[in-house]
N, C-alpha and C positions, 0 to 999 in steps of 0.2 A: 414604440420599444414594446416584445412579445417578455412576459414573462412563463420562465420555466419552473415546475415544482418539481425541486430534489427529495425525493424519500429515504432517511436514511435514518440510522439506529439515534446517535447521540453525534454532535461532531465536536470530537476529542481528536488528538493529534496520532489515530489508525494509518493506516497505510490509503483505505478505500477515500476515508475522509480526508486526506490530505491531497491525494488525488484533484476531489473535487473541488478543493482551495484552490491550488495551483490554476486549475482550467480557468474558476472564477476570477481570481485576478487578473488574470491574462485575457478574458473575454472583454469583447467590446460591450461595456453595459449600457452606452446608448443604445443599442440596437437588441443585446439579448440580457434580461434582471434575472437570477435565481431565488426563487422564495425556498424555503425549506419546513417540510413537514417530517417531526424528528420523534420518537417512541421514548421522551426522558423528560421529565417535569427537570430535571437540575438543567444548570449552564453547562453546556459545554466549553473546551479548549477556546474555541472559533466563533462565539456566539461575538461576543461583541466587536471583532473586522468585520463577522458579517455586516451587523447592523450598520458599521462605518460605510463599507459600501454598497448602500441601498436593498440589501437583502430584509425581507420578513420570517417571523419563526411562526411554524403553527403547532400545537403539539396535542398529541391522545395518546394513550392511557398504549402501554406494552401489549402487545399480542401473546396472549398466555395460551390460544385455542380453545379454553373455555368460556372467551368472551367475543367469539365468534362475532356475535347477530350484533352485540355494545358495539365495535369494533367497525362493521360493515357501518352501520347506521353514523359513527363520527364522520367517516371519511365521506359515506353521500351526502350527507347533509355540509361537511366544508369544500364537497368540490358543488356543490350545486349556490355556495355562496360565493360562489371565485371563478365565473364564466372567464375571465382573462388565462386561465393558464388553458392554453390550447394543448400543451403537452406533459406528460407526467412521466418522469423518470425515475425509475425504480433502483437503487443500489441496498434495498434488505432483501432477502429471498425470503424468511418464512412465510412472510402472510405477505408476496408479490400479488399471488392470485386474486387476494382480495382486492385492495388498493388500484391494484391496473386494471381489475375486473370493472371496480365502480369506476374508475378513468375512463373505461370504453365504454362503456354503458350511460355515461355522459356526456359521449359524443369526444371525448380529449382522444391524443394519439399519446400510446402508451408503450413506454422502453425497459426492457429488463436488461438488467449488467448485472454482470457475474467477475468480481474484482480479485476471486480467489476460488481453487479448487475446493470441494468439502473436504474439511479436514475431519467431520464429527465420526467415529464409530458407532458401533454398538447398538442399543436401543435408541440415542438421542440423534444419530447419523439418520437409521431410519426413520425414525418421527419427522425429521426433516425434511428428508428427498419426498414422503409421502406428503405434510402440506407443501411443498413448494413446488414438485412435479405441476401440478397444474397448469402454473403459468406459461408453459412451453403451448398452449391452448390459447392464451388468453392475451399475451402480448401483440404489439403488431410489428417490433422491432427487436432485434436482441445484439447486446453488445457483449464486451469482454473484454479484460487485458490481457489474452492469450489464447490461442487456439486452445490450449490444455484447460481452460478456465470454462472457456464457454461451451465444451463437450459434455463436459462434466457439472454443466448445469444444467444445460438444454438440450444436450443429444446430438450425435453424431449428425443426422437430417438436419438440422436446423442450421450447423454452421457451416454445413456446405450447400445451405441454399442461401439465397437472395435478400435475406430481411436478417442477414448477420454481417456486423463487422467489429475486430478487432482495432481498439480502439487504445492505441501506445498510452501510457501513464507519462503523460509529456514533465520535465523538469525545467524551472527557470536556468536554463543551464548558465547568464551572468555571474548566480551566486557559487557556481562551482570552478571558476579559472582558479587555479593554484601552481606555483609553481619554489622552488625549491628554497626559498626567501621565506616566502610564504609557508609551508610546511614549518621550516625550524623557528618561527615567528610563533603560532601554534602550538605548538609542542612545550615551549618557555612561559607563553602563556597562561598554560594548564599545570604549567610546573612538572612536565615529564620531557625538560631536556636532557637528551643525552642517554635516553633511555629506548629499549627499543618497547613501538605502542602498537600492539594489536588489537582491535576494535569491532565492535557489531552495536547494529542499529537494528532495534526492533520492537513489538510488545514481546514482555515479558509471559510468553504464553506456552502450550507445551509444542505447539507445531514449530516453532524457533530453535527447539533443541537445545537450548540453551546449557541444559547437563553435560550432553555431551559436549560443547563450549566449552568450560569450566574443565571436564578430563584432558581435553586437547589441550590446554592451555597450560594443567598442569606438567604437562608434558614438553612442553615449549621450552619450560622453567627450568627444568633440568637441563637444558642447552645454553638458556640465555637466562643468569638466573637473575637478574635485575630488568629483565620485559617486565610492561602491565597491560593490563586487559582493562578498557575501557567499555562501557555496555550502557548508550543510551535508549530510554525506553525504559515504560514503567506496567506492571499486567500482574492477575493472580499468583503468579510464582515468584513474587520480589522473597519475599520472607523463607522460602525454600532454596533458592538460588543464593541468598549469602547465608544461609544455614553451610551448605556444601561447600560455599567458599572457603571458608572456615576450618570445615573439617578434611578440607584438602591442605590446608595448611597454606593456604594463599592470602588472608588477610588483606590488607591493606594493598598487593598487589592487583587484587579485583577493584576496580573503579563504579560503582552504580549512579550515571550521573540523571537514573529519571528521564522526563519528560526536559528536551532539549529547543528551545527556541529558534536556534542558531546549529542547526545542523551540520549545514557546512564547513563551520569552523571546527567539528568536533572532526570532522571528515579529514581535514587539512591539518591535525593532531597525530592523524595515525600513519604507522606504516605498512600496515596488512589488516583488511580486512578479512574477518572469518563468519560465513555464513550459512550455517550446517541446517539449515530446514529440513523437516521432514517431505513437506511438498509447499509448493506457493502455485498461487495465480500468476504472476511475475515476477515479484522480487526487487520492487522499486528502491529500496535501499541499496541495493546492490548495484542498478545501473546510477543512482548517484554517487556512490563510491568508484566507481569507473570513469566517470566523470570529471570524479576529484583526481585521478590521475594515483590513485591506491588500486597496486594488485589486488586481486582476491579468490581466494580459496571458497569454495560455497559446493554444495551440495547438485547430485543429480534431480535431487526433485525442485532447484528453479528449473524453469523454462529455459533451453536452448537463446531460446528470444534473447533474452535478459544478460548472455554474455555477448558483450559487442566490442570487447579488448584482447589483443593480445596476453595482456595480463594478467587475465580471470581464468582458471581453468575450472572445470565440475568436476567433483572427485565422489564417488559413491560412497555412500555410508558407512556399507562395510566392508571397506578398504581397513575401519579401525581407528582408533582414536592416534595409535604411533603413527599411522603413515599417514593420518592427519597433520600431525604434529609437524613431522617433516616437510610435508609443503608448505605449512605456514612457515616453517625456517626457514627455508628454500627460497619462498617468495620475500622473506624480510631482508635476505641478504642479496640478491636481485634487486631491490630497491634501493639498497646503499652502495651498490654498486653504478647506477647511474642517477642522474639529479631529478628531481621529482620535477613532471609537466603533467598539465592536466589533458583529457582523453576530451575535451568539449565537441570537438568537431567529429571523431568519431562517434562519441552517441547523436551527436545531431543527426548525422547520416543515419543512421540506424532508426530514424522516424522519433524520439525520444526528446525533441524541443517543445514546449508548454505553448509556443506564441504557434506553434504547426499545426499542434492537435487541437487546440479552443479555436482557429479560423473552420479548422474541419466542423467541429461540431455545431459550429455557430451555424456554417452552411447548410447542416444536415436539420436543426433544427428550423431553418426556416422554410425549406423545402416540404420538411413536413406538414409543419406552418398552414404553408399555402395549398401543398396538394394532400391533404390528409390521408388517410390509410391506403393510397394507392400509391405513395412513394417505393 
C-alpha cells in the first residue's frame, strides 16, 4: 500500500475538501491511503471520518509570509521523518511553492491542484499571485477541476502542455437518485410541502453572490408569494445576509440551514437551484443539483463544463435581478409540468462519477510512484 500526503488548509465542508473526501471514500484504500498536512490546529468537519478510514493528520501553523523560514523548516523535517510519502498532492495555493519545493528537494513527486479561479482582487489578489506564481516552476504535474481553473492558477502554457490534467470533481451518484415521490417526501420532511422551494448550496462568501440571490428571491416572491429559499452552507457573510433578508422583508421565507450532513436530501426538497456565483472553478454544487434532477439557473461565472443537463441554463449576471427572477420562475413552472426525475446517467456520461475519477487518480499515483518525474 502506498501513502499519499494531501496538503490542505483544514478539512471542513468546503468545495475542495469535499472533493478530496469523495475521492478518499471511493479510493481502494488497500492500495492507496491518504495522510493530511493541515494548516489549522482546530478540528475540522471531516477529521473523525478520516481517522476511521485510516488517514493520519500532521499539523503546521498557517503560512503568513513572515514565517517562511519556520514553515519551510517544519515541512522539511516532516518529509524527512516520513519517507513513505512518495507523492505530495497540494491543494492550497499560497504556500505551494514552499511545501512542493521541499517535496521535490526530498525526492518526492509534487502535484499542484487548482480547485477554483482566483477570486481575490486588489492587494490581496496581487499578494497571492506573487507568492503562488513560482509553483509553475516547482511542481512535477498540475491538475485542476476545469480548464479555467488551470489557466488562472498555472497559465495557458502549462494547461496546454503534457503535464496537466483536468480532474473532474466526481460525486457518489447513488446518493442523488430522485423521483417525484422522493421529492415530495423530502419537502414534507422539511415542512415545505406545497411551497415553491428555491435553493442554493455553497459557502456564505462573496464569490457566491448571495446578496444578489436574495434580491432575486425578493422578486420571485412578488410572483410566488409562498415561495421559500433554502441556503445550505456557512461562512463569513452569514450575519450580513441574515440582516439583508430581514431588510427585504423576507423573514422566515429564507432559511439558513448551515452545514448539512446530507446535501442530497436538501437537494431533493428543492424545486429550482439558483447559483449566481461571480466566478467558479467548476461548481460541484451545480453538478450535484443537476444529478438530483433539479432545473438550474446559474451564472456565466460557472464554467460551461458544469452544465450537463438541458434543464440547466447559464445566465449573465448583468441581465439583472428581474431577469434572473423571471428565469427562476419559468424553471419552477417547467418543473411543475413534469414529474421529478434524476439525471444521474447524464452526469456520469460527463465524467463526474467519483468511482471513475478515483480509479483514474489511483492509477496516476501508481504510475507516478513507479516512474517518478518521468511520468
